[in-house]
C-alpha positions as CSV (number, residue, x, y, z in Angstrom):
1,M,156.0,43.1,126.1
2,M,152.6,43.1,127.3
3,R,152.4,46.6,126.4
4,L,153.4,45.6,122.8
5,N,150.6,43.0,122.9
6,V,147.4,45.3,123.9
7,L,148.8,48.2,121.6
8,L,148.6,45.5,118.6
9,L,145.5,44.2,119.8
10,V,144.2,48.0,120.2
11,A,145.5,48.2,116.5
12,L,143.8,45.0,115.2
13,L,140.3,46.4,116.7
14,V,140.6,49.9,115.1
15,S,141.1,48.1,111.3
16,A,138.7,45.8,111.8
17,V,136.3,48.2,112.8
18,Y,137.2,51.0,110.7
19,L,136.8,47.4,107.8
20,V,133.2,46.5,109.0
21,Q,132.3,50.6,108.7
22,T,134.2,51.0,104.8
23,A,132.1,48.1,103.6
24,Y,129.0,49.1,104.8
25,H,129.8,52.2,103.7
26,S,130.9,51.1,100.6
27,R,127.6,48.9,99.9
28,Q,125.7,52.2,100.3
29,L,127.2,53.6,97.9
30,F,126.4,50.6,95.7
31,V,122.6,50.4,96.1
32,A,122.4,54.3,95.3
33,L,124.4,53.7,92.7
34,E,122.1,50.5,90.7
35,R,119.1,53.2,92.2
36,E,120.7,55.8,90.4
37,R,120.8,53.9,86.9
38,N,117.7,52.7,87.2
39,M,115.1,55.9,87.7
40,A,118.1,56.0,84.9
41,R,116.6,53.7,82.7
42,Q,112.9,54.9,83.3
43,L,114.6,58.2,82.3
44,E,115.3,56.5,78.7
45,I,112.5,55.4,78.4
46,E,110.2,57.9,79.2
47,A,111.8,60.2,77.1
48,E,111.6,57.6,73.4
49,R,107.7,57.1,74.6
50,L,107.2,60.7,74.5
51,T,109.2,61.4,71.4
52,V,106.9,58.3,69.5
53,E,104.1,60.1,71.5
54,R,105.0,63.8,70.4
55,R,105.5,62.0,66.5
56,A,102.5,60.8,66.1
57,Q,100.6,64.1,67.7
58,A,102.4,66.3,64.6
59,T,101.5,64.0,61.0
60,S,100.3,66.2,59.0
61,L,97.1,64.2,58.8
62,R,96.2,64.2,62.9
63,V,97.3,68.7,62.3
64,E,95.2,69.2,59.5
65,R,92.2,67.3,61.3
66,V,92.8,69.5,64.4
67,A,92.7,72.7,62.5
68,R,89.7,71.7,60.9
69,E,87.9,70.6,63.8
70,Q,88.5,72.8,66.4
71,L,90.0,75.9,65.4
72,Q,87.0,75.4,62.6
73,M,89.6,76.6,59.2
74,R,90.0,75.1,55.9
75,V,91.3,74.6,52.6
76,A,92.6,77.6,50.4
77,T,90.6,77.4,47.1
78,P,90.2,80.0,45.2
79,A,86.6,80.5,45.6
80,V,87.5,81.7,48.6
81,T,90.8,83.6,48.0
82,Q,90.3,87.7,48.4
83,Y,93.0,89.4,46.5
84,V,94.1,92.7,47.9
85,T,95.9,95.5,46.3
86,D,97.5,98.5,47.8
87,P,95.8,101.1,45.2
88,L,98.8,103.8,45.3
89,I,101.0,100.3,43.8
90,A,98.1,99.7,40.9
91,G,97.8,103.3,39.6
92,A,101.6,103.5,39.3
93,P,103.5,103.1,36.0
94,A,105.1,99.4,35.5
95,A,108.8,101.5,34.9
96,A,108.0,103.2,38.9
97,L,107.6,99.9,40.5
98,S,111.1,98.3,38.5
99,G,113.3,100.9,39.6
100,G,113.4,102.3,36.2
101,T,113.7,105.5,34.7
102,P,109.9,106.4,32.1
């Protein structure tokens, strides 16, 4: 009878230690999960902020201003447009260009 009591006491102690260890490990996992959820929220906020910033950077007025100021570009007008013609095509008859027979 004494051996059974000692065996049950040892089983109870092992079970209690295992329960405490499992609860501790569970709490560690919960804390890690919450930390990762917070990180995911921060990344979502950062992604939204970057999307808004990208849209603001890509507006047509800003692109035109940057092209004008930094790249020294200007609007194409008939006064600054140069037309280039190929001398071989310019001298060819219209029928030859359209693929018909002369």
